[in-house]
N, C-alpha and C positions, 0 to 999 in steps of 0.2 A: 599337657594332660588337661585332664577336665579340672584336675584340684588346681592348677596352674592358671586355666580361664576362669576359673570360680574367685581364684584371688586377686586378678587383674580386673574383674569387674567389679568388686567390693572396693578395689583402689580408686577404680577412675570413676563411678557412680556414688558411692557411700551407702550402697544399698545392696544386700544380700539377694543372690541369684535365688531363683525357685527352686526348691528342691529337685524336683519332676524335672526339671530341664537339662537336655542331652548338651555331651560339648558340643555340636554345632548351633541348638540354640542357644547357645551361652556364647558364642561366638558371634554369632549374628548382631544378639540384643546389643552387645558389645560394640559392635560396629556400629550399629543406628546409632546409640547413645553419642560415639565422638563424632558422627558423620551430621548429627542432630547440631552438635555444638562449633563445628566447622561452618555450620551453612548458617548459623545465627544472625551474625552482625548480617549478610545477604538477605537472610527475611526481614530483618527490620529495615533495610534501605527500600526491598520492595513494596511491605506496608506503609512506608513513608512515601514512597511514590502513587500510589494506589491511591493515597489520602489528597495527594497533589493532583491526581487526573479527574476527584470528582469535583474538586473545589476550581478547576478550570488554571489550573498554573502550570500549563504544559512545557516550559523551557526549563522548569525547576523538576518538573516530572522526567523529563527524558533525560537531563542532567543524573536524575539517580539511575533509570535504565542503562544509561552507559558503562556509570562504575559498575553496576553488577557485573553487563556482561563481557564488561575488562579484565575484572577478575575470574568469571567463571562464563566461557560461552555457553558450556553445556548446562546452565544455569537448569533447574527442572521446572521451575515455574517460570519461566519466560513466555509463555503461551497466554499467561495472566498478561504480559503485557500489551498484546493486541489490541484490545479497547481501548486503551489510551493513547495509543500513536493512532490509531483510526481515530477518535475525539480529537486530537490534537491536527490531523490533517484537515480536516473538516473545518476546525475554527480557522485554519489557514486559507482555504477553502472561501468559505464566506467574509475573509476578509483583502478578500483576491489577491493574496499571497501565491501565486501559483507553484512559482519555483519551488518553496519551500513546503508545498502541502505533496509535490511530487516526492522533492527529497524523503519526505515523514514516509510516503506508501510505499518506497523502494526498501524504504528502511526493512518495514513491519512482512513486505512479503520475505524476506529474509529469514524472519521471527518465523512466522506462523505457521502451523502445521494442522490447518483444519481446511480440508477441501473447499468446503461449503462457503468459509469464508475468505477463502483465495478468491474466489469467483468475484464477489463484491467489493474486495480492496481493488482488485486489476479493474474492473470498472470503472473504481473511483480514479485510479489512477490513469486508464483513459481520457476521464471525464477533463483531468485537470490539465492533461496533454491538448486534449482541443479548442478548451478555454483557451490554452495560450495560443495557439496558432489562430485562433478565431482574430485573438488581441494585435496578431501580425499582419491580419487581413486575408489570412488563409481559409476560405470558407468551405473543407473538403470535409464531407462528412462520415468517412470511415470512421477515424477514432471514435468518434461518437455514437455511433452506430453497435461496433463493437459496447461499447459501453452498455447500450439496454441491452443485447445480444448477452451479455454476463450476468446483467442482471433486471432481471424484464420490471421489478419494483423502483427500479430508481427515477423516480415522477423529474427532478430535474435534469436528468440525461437525454428525457423521452422528449421535454418541453424544448430543451436545447437544438436536438437534432432535429425538431420541428421548422425550428425559425432556421438553422443552417440549411437543409435541402431547400427552403422558398429561397434562401438568397443564392445557394449552388443552382439552383434552375434558372433563376432570374440571371443570370452572367452566363451560360452556357447560351440562353435564349440570345442573350444579346451576341454572344458572340457569332451565333448563328446567322444573325440581321448583317451582324459585320462582314460575313462572308460572304454572305449573297448578296450584297450591296455589292463588295467588292469583284465579284463574280458579271453582275450586271453591266461593270466600269468596264472589264477585262474583255467582253463580247463586245460592247459598243466600239469600245476602241481598233478591236479588230476587224470590225464591219467597216468603219471607215478608212482604215487603211488597205482591205481592199479596193472601195471604190478608188481612191485616190492612184494604185496600181491601175486598173483599169481604163482611168481617163489618163494614166501617163504612157 
């Protein structure tokens, strides 16, 4: 009944509900108060994590984020984690820690719900993986090209793409020269073999 709801509200909040509130309104306000109290520890952790992100203490920030998501996977403020994770990934890229950058970007892709932000995150992930391939001697421009397509304003990716394409073109030209030289050698050998057969 409305009387029971008013009593429950007063007991929980230590305040009288508005006299004009309906039973539905009282129930909603009571639930909101309970939910705010339940989420208070997580919100406190979240505020700490955001402060740590501003101070570039990314490992501690990540620990707080993990604690929050372990307790509440559907935490309503988790979109606020995205800039912190992206900044941590950028920091890892700047330090050439490509594996960590890729890991953080994969994590943030699972959290993010903003389609525009998703393109930038995916572009950074392609960029990190392209750099890793480049470090392993693979000068294939595919991933870096995808990074530029996803985020045309990604200056570093565009510059690296130009470098990779130069190397890639150079290797292809070198390959063609080797094949051409090989073709000439094979032709000469066949001619010589025909001459010998005629003499025989």
